[in-house]
N, CA, C and O atoms as a GROMACS GRO file, in nm:
protein
  428
    1MET      N    1  -2.026   1.026  -1.310
    1MET     CA    2  -2.156   1.096  -1.342
    1MET      C    3  -2.140   1.157  -1.474
    1MET      O    4  -2.234   1.157  -1.553
    2LEU      N    5  -2.020   1.212  -1.507
    2LEU     CA    6  -1.996   1.280  -1.643
    2LEU      C    7  -2.016   1.165  -1.758
    2LEU      O    8  -2.083   1.189  -1.858
    3ALA      N    9  -1.959   1.052  -1.739
    3ALA     CA   10  -1.979   0.958  -1.832
    3ALA      C   11  -2.133   0.912  -1.844
    3ALA      O   12  -2.173   0.867  -1.952
    4GLY      N   13  -2.204   0.922  -1.751
    4GLY     CA   14  -2.362   0.897  -1.753
    4GLY      C   15  -2.417   1.014  -1.846
    4GLY      O   16  -2.494   0.987  -1.937
    5PHE      N   17  -2.377   1.140  -1.821
    5PHE     CA   18  -2.428   1.255  -1.909
    5PHE      C   19  -2.402   1.237  -2.042
    5PHE      O   20  -2.489   1.249  -2.128
    6TYR      N   21  -2.271   1.205  -2.070
    6TYR     CA   22  -2.224   1.179  -2.201
    6TYR      C   23  -2.302   1.063  -2.258
    6TYR      O   24  -2.345   1.085  -2.371
    7GLY      N   25  -2.331   0.949  -2.207
    7GLY     CA   26  -2.381   0.834  -2.252
    7GLY      C   27  -2.528   0.865  -2.282
    7GLY      O   28  -2.581   0.827  -2.386
    8GLY      N   29  -2.587   0.929  -2.196
    8GLY     CA   30  -2.738   0.967  -2.222
    8GLY      C   31  -2.757   1.060  -2.338
    8GLY      O   32  -2.858   1.061  -2.408
    9PHE      N   33  -2.656   1.138  -2.354
    9PHE     CA   34  -2.676   1.238  -2.459
    9PHE      C   35  -2.627   1.179  -2.596
    9PHE      O   36  -2.700   1.185  -2.695
   10VAL      N   37  -2.513   1.126  -2.600
   10VAL     CA   38  -2.437   1.093  -2.725
   10VAL      C   39  -2.450   0.945  -2.749
   10VAL      O   40  -2.488   0.906  -2.859
   11GLN      N   41  -2.421   0.856  -2.650
   11GLN     CA   42  -2.413   0.718  -2.645
   11GLN      C   43  -2.283   0.670  -2.714
   11GLN      O   44  -2.220   0.581  -2.657
   12ALA      N   45  -2.236   0.719  -2.832
   12ALA     CA   46  -2.145   0.652  -2.902
   12ALA      C   47  -2.003   0.658  -2.819
   12ALA      O   48  -1.952   0.762  -2.777
   13GLY      N   49  -1.954   0.536  -2.806
   13GLY     CA   50  -1.817   0.540  -2.739
   13GLY      C   51  -1.826   0.542  -2.596
   13GLY      O   52  -1.720   0.531  -2.535
   14VAL      N   53  -1.935   0.554  -2.530
   14VAL     CA   54  -1.936   0.565  -2.385
   14VAL      C   55  -1.879   0.443  -2.317
   14VAL      O   56  -1.838   0.450  -2.201
   15GLY      N   57  -1.876   0.328  -2.390
   15GLY     CA   58  -1.825   0.213  -2.319
   15GLY      C   59  -1.674   0.235  -2.288
   15GLY      O   60  -1.624   0.190  -2.184
   16PHE      N   61  -1.604   0.306  -2.381
   16PHE     CA   62  -1.462   0.317  -2.346
   16PHE      C   63  -1.452   0.431  -2.245
   16PHE      O   64  -1.356   0.424  -2.169
   17VAL      N   65  -1.526   0.526  -2.231
   17VAL     CA   66  -1.524   0.618  -2.119
   17VAL      C   67  -1.542   0.545  -1.995
   17VAL      O   68  -1.458   0.556  -1.906
   18LEU      N   69  -1.657   0.463  -1.982
   18LEU     CA   70  -1.684   0.403  -1.858
   18LEU      C   71  -1.569   0.291  -1.820
   18LEU      O   72  -1.535   0.269  -1.704
   19LEU      N   73  -1.520   0.229  -1.926
   19LEU     CA   74  -1.412   0.133  -1.878
   19LEU      C   75  -1.287   0.203  -1.844
   19LEU      O   76  -1.215   0.150  -1.760
   20ALA      N   77  -1.252   0.309  -1.894
   20ALA     CA   78  -1.146   0.397  -1.840
   20ALA      C   79  -1.169   0.435  -1.698
   20ALA      O   80  -1.079   0.428  -1.614
   21ALA      N   81  -1.291   0.477  -1.670
   21ALA     CA   82  -1.323   0.522  -1.533
   21ALA      C   83  -1.325   0.400  -1.430
   21ALA      O   84  -1.288   0.410  -1.314
   22LEU      N   85  -1.371   0.289  -1.486
   22LEU     CA   86  -1.401   0.176  -1.388
   22LEU      C   87  -1.263   0.088  -1.363
   22LEU      O   88  -1.228   0.040  -1.256
   23CYS      N   89  -1.196   0.079  -1.486
   23CYS     CA   90  -1.074  -0.010  -1.472
   23CYS      C   91  -0.949   0.074  -1.437
   23CYS      O   92  -0.861   0.025  -1.367
   24GLY      N   93  -0.941   0.202  -1.485
   24GLY     CA   94  -0.819   0.279  -1.468
   24GLY      C   95  -0.835   0.349  -1.331
   24GLY      O   96  -0.738   0.347  -1.255
   25THR      N   97  -0.946   0.411  -1.294
   25THR     CA   98  -0.966   0.484  -1.185
   25THR      C   99  -0.995   0.388  -1.061
   25THR      O  100  -0.924   0.393  -0.961
   26LEU      N  101  -1.094   0.308  -1.070
   26LEU     CA  102  -1.140   0.223  -0.959
   26LEU      C  103  -1.079   0.094  -0.951
   26LEU      O  104  -1.109   0.017  -0.860
   27HIS      N  105  -0.993   0.066  -1.041
   27HIS     CA  106  -0.906  -0.055  -1.050
   27HIS      C  107  -0.973  -0.194  -1.066
   27HIS      O  108  -0.918  -0.299  -1.031
   28TYR      N  109  -1.087  -0.186  -1.118
   28TYR     CA  110  -1.161  -0.317  -1.154
   28TYR      C  111  -1.092  -0.389  -1.260
   28TYR      O  112  -1.032  -0.322  -1.344
   29ASP      N  113  -1.092  -0.530  -1.268
   29ASP     CA  114  -1.034  -0.581  -1.380
   29ASP      C  115  -1.128  -0.574  -1.489
   29ASP      O  116  -1.247  -0.552  -1.467
   30LEU      N  117  -1.083  -0.592  -1.605
   30LEU     CA  118  -1.161  -0.585  -1.737
   30LEU      C  119  -1.290  -0.650  -1.741
   30LEU      O  120  -1.389  -0.594  -1.790
   31VAL      N  121  -1.293  -0.779  -1.686
   31VAL     CA  122  -1.419  -0.857  -1.701
   31VAL      C  123  -1.515  -0.797  -1.601
   31VAL      O  124  -1.632  -0.776  -1.633
   32ARG      N  125  -1.470  -0.771  -1.489
   32ARG     CA  126  -1.571  -0.709  -1.376
   32ARG      C  127  -1.605  -0.565  -1.422
   32ARG      O  128  -1.720  -0.522  -1.416
   33GLY      N  129  -1.501  -0.489  -1.468
   33GLY     CA  130  -1.539  -0.343  -1.517
   33GLY      C  131  -1.632  -0.338  -1.625
   33GLY      O  132  -1.710  -0.243  -1.634
   34ASN      N  133  -1.631  -0.448  -1.721
   34ASN     CA  134  -1.720  -0.443  -1.840
   34ASN      C  135  -1.843  -0.482  -1.783
   34ASN      O  136  -1.943  -0.420  -1.821
   35ALA      N  137  -1.858  -0.581  -1.691
   35ALA     CA  138  -1.993  -0.611  -1.644
   35ALA      C  139  -2.068  -0.484  -1.575
   35ALA      O  140  -2.184  -0.454  -1.601
   36LEU      N  141  -1.989  -0.419  -1.489
   36LEU     CA  142  -2.043  -0.292  -1.435
   36LEU      C  143  -2.074  -0.177  -1.540
   36LEU      O  144  -2.166  -0.098  -1.524
   37LYS      N  145  -1.988  -0.175  -1.647
   37LYS     CA  146  -2.016  -0.077  -1.755
   37LYS      C  147  -2.161  -0.113  -1.805
   37LYS      O  148  -2.250  -0.027  -1.810
   38LEU      N  149  -2.181  -0.244  -1.842
   38LEU     CA  150  -2.314  -0.278  -1.895
   38LEU      C  151  -2.431  -0.239  -1.812
   38LEU      O  152  -2.534  -0.191  -1.860
   39ALA      N  153  -2.411  -0.261  -1.684
   39ALA     CA  154  -2.517  -0.221  -1.597
   39ALA      C  155  -2.533  -0.085  -1.590
   39ALA      O  156  -2.647  -0.041  -1.577
   40CYS      N  157  -2.436  -0.008  -1.598
   40CYS     CA  158  -2.451   0.149  -1.606
   40CYS      C  159  -2.505   0.192  -1.741
   40CYS      O  160  -2.580   0.290  -1.750
   41THR      N  161  -2.470   0.123  -1.844
   41THR     CA  162  -2.518   0.153  -1.976
   41THR      C  163  -2.663   0.128  -1.977
   41THR      O  164  -2.736   0.214  -2.027
   42LEU      N  165  -2.717   0.016  -1.925
   42LEU     CA  166  -2.845  -0.025  -1.932
   42LEU      C  167  -2.946   0.077  -1.857
   42LEU      O  168  -3.061   0.101  -1.895
   43ALA      N  169  -2.884   0.133  -1.746
   43ALA     CA  170  -2.969   0.225  -1.659
   43ALA      C  171  -2.990   0.348  -1.739
   43ALA      O  172  -3.105   0.382  -1.765
   44PHE      N  173  -2.881   0.422  -1.784
   44PHE     CA  174  -2.897   0.549  -1.863
   44PHE      C  175  -2.958   0.534  -1.995
   44PHE      O  176  -3.026   0.626  -2.040
   45THR      N  177  -2.937   0.415  -2.069
   45THR     CA  178  -2.996   0.402  -2.196
   45THR      C  179  -3.138   0.385  -2.182
   45THR      O  180  -3.215   0.440  -2.260
   46SER      N  181  -3.182   0.304  -2.080
   46SER     CA  182  -3.322   0.283  -2.055
   46SER      C  183  -3.402   0.422  -2.033
   46SER      O  184  -3.511   0.445  -2.084
   47LEU      N  185  -3.339   0.500  -1.962
   47LEU     CA  186  -3.404   0.637  -1.931
   47LEU      C  187  -3.405   0.720  -2.064
   47LEU      O  188  -3.503   0.787  -2.095
   48SER      N  189  -3.297   0.712  -2.135
   48SER     CA  190  -3.296   0.789  -2.257
   48SER      C  191  -3.393   0.738  -2.363
   48SER      O  192  -3.453   0.815  -2.438
   49LEU      N  193  -3.405   0.609  -2.366
   49LEU     CA  194  -3.509   0.546  -2.456
   49LEU      C  195  -3.643   0.582  -2.429
   49LEU      O  196  -3.726   0.591  -2.520
   50LEU      N  197  -3.676   0.606  -2.291
   50LEU     CA  198  -3.814   0.650  -2.249
   50LEU      C  199  -3.841   0.786  -2.307
   50LEU      O  200  -3.949   0.815  -2.359
   51VAL      N  201  -3.747   0.860  -2.298
   51VAL     CA  202  -3.763   1.004  -2.352
   51VAL      C  203  -3.798   1.012  -2.495
   51VAL      O  204  -3.880   1.091  -2.540
   52PHE      N  205  -3.719   0.914  -2.575
   52PHE     CA  206  -3.725   0.905  -2.722
   52PHE      C  207  -3.874   0.839  -2.754
   52PHE      O  208  -3.943   0.889  -2.843
   53ILE      N  209  -3.914   0.744  -2.689
   53ILE     CA  210  -4.035   0.684  -2.704
   53ILE      C  211  -4.147   0.786  -2.679
   53ILE      O  212  -4.242   0.795  -2.757
   54ALA      N  213  -4.135   0.864  -2.569
   54ALA     CA  214  -4.240   0.965  -2.541
   54ALA      C  215  -4.261   1.062  -2.651
   54ALA      O  216  -4.373   1.105  -2.679
   55ASP      N  217  -4.136   1.101  -2.724
   55ASP     CA  218  -4.146   1.193  -2.832
   55ASP      C  219  -4.169   1.138  -2.961
   55ASP      O  220  -4.169   1.211  -3.060
   56ASP      N  221  -4.191   1.004  -2.968
   56ASP     CA  222  -4.210   0.918  -3.093
   56ASP      C  223  -4.095   0.948  -3.188
   56ASP      O  224  -4.112   0.987  -3.304
   57LEU      N  225  -3.978   0.928  -3.131
   57LEU     CA  226  -3.852   0.937  -3.227
   57LEU      C  227  -3.786   0.809  -3.237
   57LEU      O  228  -3.664   0.806  -3.249
   58ILE      N  229  -3.854   0.701  -3.233
   58ILE     CA  230  -3.782   0.570  -3.238
   58ILE      C  231  -3.820   0.511  -3.378
   58ILE      O  232  -3.938   0.512  -3.415
   59ARG      N  233  -3.720   0.459  -3.456
   59ARG     CA  234  -3.741   0.385  -3.574
   59ARG      C  235  -3.726   0.241  -3.522
   59ARG      O  236  -3.615   0.196  -3.493
   60TRP      N  237  -3.832   0.174  -3.510
   60TRP     CA  238  -3.831   0.034  -3.430
   60TRP      C  239  -3.752  -0.080  -3.517
   60TRP      O  240  -3.672  -0.156  -3.463
   61ALA      N  241  -3.782  -0.086  -3.649
   61ALA     CA  242  -3.716  -0.200  -3.726
   61ALA      C  243  -3.561  -0.193  -3.716
   61ALA      O  244  -3.497  -0.292  -3.682
   62PRO      N  245  -3.503  -0.076  -3.747
   62PRO     CA  246  -3.349  -0.074  -3.738
   62PRO      C  247  -3.316  -0.086  -3.600
   62PRO      O  248  -3.222  -0.162  -3.575
   63GLY      N  249  -3.372  -0.030  -3.507
   63GLY     CA  250  -3.335  -0.030  -3.368
   63GLY      C  251  -3.346  -0.184  -3.302
   63GLY      O  252  -3.262  -0.224  -3.222
   64LEU      N  253  -3.444  -0.253  -3.338
   64LEU     CA  254  -3.461  -0.395  -3.306
   64LEU      C  255  -3.347  -0.493  -3.377
   64LEU      O  256  -3.304  -0.592  -3.319
   65ILE      N  257  -3.306  -0.454  -3.501
   65ILE     CA  258  -3.203  -0.534  -3.562
   65ILE      C  259  -3.073  -0.500  -3.488
   65ILE      O  260  -2.994  -0.590  -3.460
   66LEU      N  261  -3.050  -0.364  -3.452
   66LEU     CA  262  -2.926  -0.341  -3.396
   66LEU      C  263  -2.931  -0.397  -3.253
   66LEU      O  264  -2.824  -0.432  -3.203
   67ALA      N  265  -3.041  -0.409  -3.184
   67ALA     CA  266  -3.034  -0.464  -3.055
   67ALA      C  267  -3.015  -0.609  -3.061
   67ALA      O  268  -2.954  -0.659  -2.967
   68ILE      N  269  -3.059  -0.692  -3.162
   68ILE     CA  270  -3.039  -0.833  -3.166
   68ILE      C  271  -2.888  -0.847  -3.202
   68ILE      O  272  -2.821  -0.927  -3.136
   69GLY      N  273  -2.835  -0.782  -3.294
   69GLY     CA  274  -2.684  -0.782  -3.316
   69GLY      C  275  -2.603  -0.743  -3.208
   69GLY      O  276  -2.490  -0.792  -3.201
   70THR      N  277  -2.640  -0.669  -3.126
   70THR     CA  278  -2.572  -0.629  -2.998
   70THR      C  279  -2.567  -0.751  -2.908
   70THR      O  280  -2.462  -0.802  -2.870
   71MET      N  281  -2.689  -0.796  -2.876
   71MET     CA  282  -2.697  -0.916  -2.797
   71MET      C  283  -2.626  -1.036  -2.836
   71MET      O  284  -2.576  -1.106  -2.748
   72VAL      N  285  -2.614  -1.068  -2.966
   72VAL     CA  286  -2.530  -1.185  -3.018
   72VAL      C  287  -2.384  -1.144  -3.004
   72VAL      O  288  -2.300  -1.228  -2.970
   73GLY      N  289  -2.351  -1.017  -3.030
   73GLY     CA  290  -2.210  -0.988  -3.016
   73GLY      C  291  -2.153  -0.984  -2.870
   73GLY      O  292  -2.038  -1.016  -2.838
   74ALA      N  293  -2.248  -0.941  -2.791
   74ALA     CA  294  -2.216  -0.955  -2.647
   74ALA      C  295  -2.183  -1.076  -2.594
   74ALA      O  296  -2.088  -1.097  -2.518
   75ARG      N  297  -2.275  -1.169  -2.640
   75ARG     CA  298  -2.252  -1.321  -2.594
   75ARG      C  299  -2.129  -1.370  -2.633
   75ARG      O  300  -2.057  -1.429  -2.552
   76ILE      N  301  -2.095  -1.351  -2.761
   76ILE     CA  302  -1.966  -1.401  -2.818
   76ILE      C  303  -1.851  -1.331  -2.742
   76ILE      O  304  -1.754  -1.396  -2.704
   77ALA      N  305  -1.862  -1.194  -2.718
   77ALA     CA  306  -1.751  -1.133  -2.651
   77ALA      C  307  -1.732  -1.170  -2.511
   77ALA      O  308  -1.617  -1.174  -2.467
   78VAL      N  309  -1.839  -1.201  -2.429
   78VAL     CA  310  -1.834  -1.251  -2.294
   78VAL      C  311  -1.764  -1.375  -2.287
   78VAL      O  312  -1.688  -1.396  -2.192
   79ARG      N  313  -1.783  -1.472  -2.390
   79ARG     CA  314  -1.716  -1.603  -2.385
   79ARG      C  315  -1.569  -1.577  -2.411
   79ARG      O  316  -1.486  -1.643  -2.349
   80PHE      N  317  -1.530  -1.481  -2.502
   80PHE     CA  318  -1.394  -1.451  -2.528
   80PHE      C  319  -1.328  -1.392  -2.405
   80PHE      O  320  -1.217  -1.426  -2.363
   81ALA      N  321  -1.408  -1.300  -2.351
   81ALA     CA  322  -1.326  -1.212  -2.246
   81ALA      C  323  -1.307  -1.312  -2.110
   81ALA      O  324  -1.213  -1.295  -2.033
   82ILE      N  325  -1.399  -1.408  -2.091
   82ILE     CA  326  -1.383  -1.494  -1.972
   82ILE      C  327  -1.251  -1.583  -1.995
   82ILE      O  328  -1.166  -1.603  -1.908
   83SER      N  329  -1.247  -1.628  -2.113
   83SER     CA  330  -1.129  -1.738  -2.139
   83SER      C  331  -0.994  -1.665  -2.187
   83SER      O  332  -0.889  -1.730  -2.197
   84ALA      N  333  -1.001  -1.534  -2.215
   84ALA     CA  334  -0.874  -1.480  -2.265
   84ALA      C  335  -0.780  -1.442  -2.156
   84ALA      O  336  -0.817  -1.426  -2.040
   85ASN      N  337  -0.665  -1.428  -2.193
   85ASN     CA  338  -0.549  -1.380  -2.104
   85ASN      C  339  -0.582  -1.232  -2.074
   85ASN      O  340  -0.616  -1.161  -2.169
   86PRO      N  341  -0.575  -1.181  -1.948
   86PRO     CA  342  -0.598  -1.042  -1.927
   86PRO      C  343  -0.505  -0.941  -1.997
   86PRO      O  344  -0.548  -0.830  -2.029
   87LYS      N  345  -0.392  -0.976  -2.017
   87LYS     CA  346  -0.292  -0.884  -2.104
   87LYS      C  347  -0.338  -0.885  -2.245
   87LYS      O  348  -0.328  -0.778  -2.306
   88LEU      N  349  -0.392  -0.995  -2.312
   88LEU     CA  350  -0.437  -0.990  -2.435
   88LEU      C  351  -0.561  -0.919  -2.450
   88LEU      O  352  -0.588  -0.856  -2.552
   89LEU      N  353  -0.637  -0.926  -2.349
   89LEU     CA  354  -0.769  -0.851  -2.350
   89LEU      C  355  -0.741  -0.694  -2.336
   89LEU      O  356  -0.812  -0.612  -2.394
   90LYS      N  357  -0.637  -0.660  -2.259
   90LYS     CA  358  -0.610  -0.514  -2.252
   90LYS      C  359  -0.554  -0.470  -2.386
   90LYS      O  360  -0.588  -0.362  -2.433
   91LEU      N  361  -0.469  -0.549  -2.449
   91LEU     CA  362  -0.412  -0.512  -2.580
   91LEU      C  363  -0.521  -0.496  -2.684
   91LEU      O  364  -0.527  -0.403  -2.765
   92PHE      N  365  -0.608  -0.596  -2.673
   92PHE     CA  366  -0.734  -0.586  -2.774
   92PHE      C  367  -0.816  -0.460  -2.756
   92PHE      O  368  -0.852  -0.391  -2.851
   93LEU      N  369  -0.842  -0.433  -2.636
   93LEU     CA  370  -0.913  -0.315  -2.593
   93LEU      C  371  -0.842  -0.182  -2.639
   93LEU      O  372  -0.907  -0.085  -2.681
   94PHE      N  373  -0.710  -0.182  -2.629
   94PHE     CA  374  -0.640  -0.062  -2.668
   94PHE      C  375  -0.639  -0.050  -2.826
   94PHE      O  376  -0.653   0.060  -2.881
   95VAL      N  377  -0.625  -0.152  -2.887
   95VAL     CA  378  -0.636  -0.170  -3.039
   95VAL      C  379  -0.755  -0.112  -3.085
   95VAL      O  380  -0.754  -0.025  -3.172
   96MET      N  381  -0.869  -0.161  -3.027
   96MET     CA  382  -0.995  -0.127  -3.061
   96MET      C  383  -1.034   0.003  -3.031
   96MET      O  384  -1.118   0.058  -3.103
   97THR      N  385  -0.980   0.067  -2.925
   97THR     CA  386  -0.998   0.215  -2.897
   97THR      C  387  -0.930   0.302  -2.999
   97THR      O  388  -0.983   0.403  -3.045
   98LEU      N  389  -0.812   0.258  -3.031
   98LEU     CA  390  -0.743   0.331  -3.155
   98LEU      C  391  -0.814   0.330  -3.285
   98LEU      O  392  -0.826   0.432  -3.353
   99VAL      N  393  -0.864   0.207  -3.320
   99VAL     CA  394  -0.949   0.195  -3.440
   99VAL      C  395  -1.087   0.281  -3.440
   99VAL      O  396  -1.138   0.330  -3.541
  100GLY      N  397  -1.135   0.289  -3.311
  100GLY     CA  398  -1.257   0.363  -3.303
  100GLY      C  399  -1.222   0.519  -3.321
  100GLY      O  400  -1.291   0.590  -3.395
  101CYS      N  401  -1.118   0.564  -3.254
  101CYS     CA  402  -1.071   0.687  -3.271
  101CYS      C  403  -1.047   0.733  -3.412
  101CYS      O  404  -1.088   0.840  -3.458
  102LEU      N  405  -0.979   0.643  -3.477
  102LEU     CA  406  -0.935   0.666  -3.627
  102LEU      C  407  -1.062   0.666  -3.694
  102LEU      O  408  -1.074   0.756  -3.776
  103ALA      N  409  -1.161   0.587  -3.680
  103ALA     CA  410  -1.277   0.586  -3.759
  103ALA      C  411  -1.362   0.714  -3.737
  103ALA      O  412  -1.418   0.773  -3.829
  104ALA      N  413  -1.365   0.752  -3.606
  104ALA     CA  414  -1.438   0.880  -3.584
  104ALA      C  415  -1.370   0.994  -3.638
  104ALA      O  416  -1.439   1.090  -3.672
  105TYR      N  417  -1.233   0.998  -3.652
  105TYR     CA  418  -1.170   1.107  -3.715
  105TYR      C  419  -1.182   1.118  -3.858
  105TYR      O  420  -1.193   1.227  -3.915
  106LEU      N  421  -1.178   0.988  -3.927
  106LEU     CA  422  -1.193   0.987  -4.075
  106LEU      C  423  -1.334   0.994  -4.125
  106LEU      O  424  -1.354   1.041  -4.237
  107PHE      N  425  -1.425   0.954  -4.059
  107PHE     CA  426  -1.562   0.952  -4.104
  107PHE      C  427  -1.655   1.034  -4.043
  107PHE      O  428  -1.772   1.033  -4.081
   0.00000   0.00000   0.00000
């Protein structure tokens, strides 16, 4: 529930929070945890989007470009995740979490 509040308010990095909860606490494997993370993210992002649309706070052109990039990246990532070794996937997720934390700290 806390991850949902955080995701609806900030959104940035919520995937890492949800993956930690789903895979670390509930013991889902990374592929299933990621699928459930995306379903959860879709739910609270849709509700947040409705609030922003109602207040006319959406910049549609950059948002649609970002959405297209996200869909293309997700398609590539799913193919990689399904075929990758689970240990390699965990290492990749750990490294990307560190990179994200470092980027947030520096910028």
